[in-house]
Every structure is written in C-alpha cells, then in structure tokens.
C-alpha positions in Angstrom: 59.1 70.1 -103.0 60.8 73.6 -103.0 61.1 75.6 -99.8 62.3 79.2 -99.7 62.8 81.2 -96.5 62.5 84.9 -96.1 62.9 87.2 -93.0 60.9 90.3 -92.2 62.3 93.6 -93.5 59.9 96.0 -91.9 61.3 97.0 -88.5 57.9 96.7 -86.7 57.3 93.3 -88.2 60.7 92.1 -87.2 59.6 92.4 -83.6 56.7 90.0 -84.0 57.5 87.7 -86.9 60.3 85.1 -87.0 60.3 84.3 -90.7 58.2 83.4 -93.7 58.6 80.3 -95.8 57.2 79.4 -99.2 56.4 75.8 -100.1 55.8 74.9 -103.7 55.3 71.5 -105.4 54.4 71.7 -109.1 53.3 68.1 -109.6 49.6 67.2 -109.2 50.8 63.9 -107.9 52.9 65.4 -105.1 52.2 64.3 -101.6 54.1 64.4 -98.3 53.2 63.4 -94.8 55.0 64.6 -91.7 54.7 65.2 -88.0 55.0 68.8 -86.7 55.9 69.2 -83.0 54.7 71.6 -80.3 56.0 75.1 -80.8 55.8 78.5 -79.2 55.7 80.2 -82.6 52.2 80.5 -84.2 52.1 79.6 -88.0 49.5 81.1 -90.4 49.5 79.4 -93.8 48.0 81.0 -96.9 47.3 78.5 -99.8 46.7 79.6 -103.4 43.9 77.1 -103.9 43.1 74.2 -101.6 40.6 72.1 -99.8 41.4 70.9 -96.3 40.3 68.5 -93.6 41.1 69.1 -90.0 40.8 66.6 -87.2 42.0 66.7 -83.6 45.5 65.6 -84.4 45.6 65.5 -88.2 45.4 68.1 -90.9 45.2 67.3 -94.6 45.5 69.9 -97.4 44.6 69.1 -101.0 45.7 71.7 -103.5 43.2 72.1 -106.4 43.1 74.1 -109.6 40.7 77.0 -110.0 39.6 76.9 -106.4 39.7 79.6 -103.7 42.5 80.5 -101.3 42.6 78.7 -98.0 44.1 80.0 -94.7 45.0 77.8 -91.7 46.3 78.6 -88.3 47.7 76.5 -85.4 48.1 77.5 -81.8 50.7 76.1 -79.4 49.5 72.4 -79.5 50.7 69.9 -76.9 51.0 66.7 -78.9 52.5 65.9 -82.4 50.4 67.1 -85.3 50.2 64.9 -88.4 50.1 66.9 -91.6 49.5 65.6 -95.1 49.9 67.8 -98.2 48.8 66.7 -101.6 48.7 68.1 -105.1 50.4 71.2 -106.6 50.9 73.0 -103.3 51.6 76.8 -103.4 51.6 78.3 -99.9 53.3 80.8 -97.7 53.5 80.3 -93.9 53.9 83.3 -91.6 55.6 82.2 -88.4 54.7 84.7 -85.7 56.8 85.0 -82.6 55.1 84.1 -79.3 52.1 86.4 -78.7 53.1 88.2 -81.9 50.0 87.6 -83.9 47.8 89.4 -81.4 49.2 92.7 -82.7 47.5 91.9 -86.1 44.1 90.8 -84.9 41.0 92.7 -83.8 39.7 89.7 -81.9 41.3 87.9 -79.0 43.5 85.0 -80.2 41.5 82.5 -78.1 38.5 83.2 -80.4 40.6 82.9 -83.6 42.3 79.7 -82.5 40.3 77.8 -79.9 41.6 74.4 -81.3 45.1 73.1 -82.1 44.5 73.6 -85.8 41.7 75.4 -87.8 40.7 77.6 -90.6 42.1 81.2 -90.1 39.4 83.8 -90.2 41.1 86.7 -88.4 41.4 88.8 -91.5 38.4 87.8 -93.6 36.4 90.9 -92.6 39.1 93.1 -94.1 38.7 94.2 -97.8 42.5 94.8 -97.8 43.0 91.1 -97.0 41.1 89.9 -100.1 42.9 92.4 -102.2 46.2 91.0 -100.8 45.3 87.5 -101.8 44.4 88.5 -105.3 47.7 90.4 -105.9 49.8 88.0 -103.8 48.9 84.9 -105.9 48.9 86.8 -109.1 52.7 86.9 -109.0 55.2 84.0 -108.7 58.0 86.2 -107.5 58.6 85.4 -103.8 60.2 88.7 -103.0 57.3 90.6 -104.5 54.9 88.5 -102.5 56.8 89.3 -99.3 56.6 93.0 -100.0 52.8 92.8 -100.6 52.3 90.8 -97.4 54.4 93.2 -95.3 52.6 96.2 -96.6 49.3 94.6 -95.5 50.6 93.5 -92.1 52.1 96.9 -91.4 48.8 98.6 -92.2 46.8 96.4 -89.8 49.3 96.5 -86.9 47.9 97.7 -83.6 49.4 97.7 -80.1 47.6 97.7 -76.7 48.8 97.5 -73.1 47.6 93.9 -72.9 49.7 93.0 -75.9 52.8 94.5 -74.2 52.0 92.8 -70.9 51.6 89.4 -72.5 54.8 89.8 -74.5 56.7 90.7 -71.3 55.4 87.6 -69.6 56.4 85.5 -72.5 59.9 87.0 -72.6 60.4 86.2 -68.9 59.2 82.6 -69.4 61.7 82.2 -72.2 64.6 83.5 -70.1 66.2 80.2 -69.0 69.0 81.9 -67.2 66.7 83.3 -64.6 64.0 80.6 -64.6 61.2 82.6 -63.0 58.1 80.8 -61.7 54.6 81.7 -62.8 54.0 83.3 -59.5 57.2 85.4 -59.7 56.2 86.6 -63.2 52.7 87.5 -62.1 54.2 89.5 -59.2 56.5 91.4 -61.5 53.6 92.3 -63.7 51.5 93.3 -60.6 49.0 90.6 -61.5 47.5 87.6 -59.6 48.4 84.2 -61.0 44.7 83.9 -61.9 44.9 87.1 -63.9 48.1 86.0 -65.7 46.4 82.7 -66.6 43.4 84.6 -68.1 45.8 86.8 -70.0 47.6 83.7 -71.5 44.3 82.0 -72.3 43.1 85.2 -74.1 46.2 86.0 -76.1 47.9 82.6 -76.5 44.9 80.1 -76.0 47.0 78.1 -73.5 47.9 78.2 -69.8 51.2 79.7 -68.7 52.2 76.3 -67.2 51.6 74.4 -70.4 53.2 77.1 -72.5 56.4 77.1 -70.4 56.6 73.3 -70.9 56.6 73.8 -74.6 59.1 76.6 -74.4 61.5 74.4 -72.4 61.1 71.6 -75.0 61.9 74.0 -77.9 64.9 75.4 -76.0 66.3 72.0 -75.4 65.6 71.0 -79.0 67.5 74.0 -80.3 70.5 73.3 -77.9 70.7 69.6 -79.1 70.4 70.3 -82.8 72.4 73.6 -83.1 74.6 74.0 -80.0 77.8 72.0 -80.2 78.7 72.5 -76.5 75.9 70.2 -75.4 76.8 66.6 -75.9 74.8 64.6 -73.3 71.0 64.5 -72.7 71.6 65.5 -69.1 73.4 68.7 -70.2 70.6 69.5 -72.6 68.0 69.0 -70.0 69.7 71.1 -67.3 70.4 73.9 -69.8 66.6 74.2 -70.4 65.8 73.8 -66.7 64.7 70.2 -66.8 66.4 69.4 -63.5 64.8 65.9 -63.3 66.0 63.6 -66.1 62.9 61.3 -65.7 60.7 64.4 -66.2 62.7 65.5 -69.2 62.1 62.1 -70.8 58.4 62.2 -69.8 57.9 65.6 -71.5 59.5 64.4 -74.7 57.4 61.3 -74.8 54.3 63.5 -74.5 55.3 66.3 -76.9 56.9 64.1 -79.5 55.6 60.6 -79.0 59.1 59.2 -78.4 62.0 59.4 -76.0 64.6 62.2 -76.7 67.2 59.9 -78.3 64.8 58.4 -80.7 63.3 61.8 -81.5 66.6 63.5 -82.3 67.6 60.6 -84.6 64.3 60.8 -86.6 63.8 64.5 -87.4 64.9 66.6 -90.3 65.7 70.3 -90.5 64.2 72.5 -93.2 63.8 76.2 -94.1 67.1 77.5 -92.9 66.8 75.0 -90.1 63.7 76.7 -88.7 61.4 73.8 -89.3 61.8 70.5 -87.4 59.7 67.7 -89.0 59.6 63.9 -88.9 58.6 62.7 -92.3 56.4 59.6 -92.7 57.3 57.3 -95.5 54.3 56.6 -97.8 
C-alpha cells in the first residue's frame, strides 16, 4: 500500500481543503481493514474503478478492472467506522476543512450526506466533473492529477453569506482558548440557538453540540500524539476543555470504542500524520 500526501496550491482552495492523499495498491490480492474515527474534516474519495457496500458502521470498497469510477463521502460520524479496501485500489481522498465542502456544492450538505457514509453525488450533474474523472485517471502522475482536480474545484467554487456564517461559527467552536458556549456563539452571530442548530444541520449535517464534542476529541488527540508538552491524560483533557476526567473517558469510549490509554496505544499515523487509523489484523 502506497500513500502520498499533497497540499492545496490554489490560494482559495487552501482556505477550505486540508490536504489530498493518494492510496494505491497494485496487487489484485491486496486487502486492508481499519477503523476510522470521528473527525471534523469531511473526506470525499474518488476511486478509479470500484464497487462498494455501505452499512451503518461499515464500508467495503472492492476495486475492479474495467469498471466505472466510484465516489464516496463521509460526514462527521459519531462512532468508529470500519473500512475494508480490497483489490488494486487507486483513489484520491480530498479532506475538506470543517464546512469547507459547502463552497463546492449547489445543494445543502445535509442532502448530499444525510448518513455517516454514502455515495457522493454532489458533482454528478456537472459535465466538467465527468471530464475531470476521464482525464484524472488517464494519468498516473499524482502532481498532474492534483492540478486537474484543483482546476475543477476552483471553477465550481461559490461563496454565500450562509457559508461565511457557518465557517465563523465553526472557527469559534474550534477556539479552545476561549471555549465559547453554543449560546454565546449564536449571540455573536445575531442568531437564536435554534437558528444556529438549523445552520449546522444544513451545512454540516450534525448539531453544534455533537460537532463540538468531536472537535474536542480531535483537539485532544492531536495534543497527545503531536504535542510533547502534554504528558498526562488529565493535562490533555483540560487543554481540550474536558474539565471532568470521567466525561473525558466517556467521550473516548463512545467515539473510539475504547478508553483513552488503550486507544492511544493502538492507533497508527499515516499520510504525513494526518490520518489516524487502527488497523485490524486479518
């Protein structure tokens, strides 16, 4: 399995996309199974030729020869997602920043991603998208692929006041130095909490409360794995505004299926340390 990571070059795309990663496996006998964990980023994966099976907490992708491209998307899910890849996989995953994908859709995100994982249909009505897929998978050069993809994304980019409003709310929720409540953020945006909830459901397909819990989890995960100043679980929890240690452990049990210590000891970092997976031995 070969993974290569690239970062957006287009200035506009840099605002809304974290990174891209390519995953290739040449062998028809290739297979890997892993758990992905709740994330505030939104991944869209484009496969060269694949069949897929999606259940509530399990996604299986089987690469096939001489088939058609497949596109999958995940929203901010709230329990571990089991993923199985099989065959000669050739895919790119676009990891959008929180609320970032809405700038590249003509439909509300909640209509595109009503479930945790599903086929991605947000661009299928665009002739330019089908031209992209043809040219994209006609070359094996990753840099050329990124250039083609960025040309397409830049061409379909749109911005609305609702996009900006949602992004501002998201940025405040991710500010762990200030730790604003949902009510305080709604007030800053001159919205009721009910209106803020509707905004999140429309553009993130999740409530602000649930999204904030995932944001805290990812912040604590980053501090544990990449910030040497945090040694103890209590320090990690407090830095991400988990002021109750029992609640901190409860959140980890729900979002990862295990307590924090067991979780940190079981995961692996990939794609320039952007991906945190727990692989399942076959």
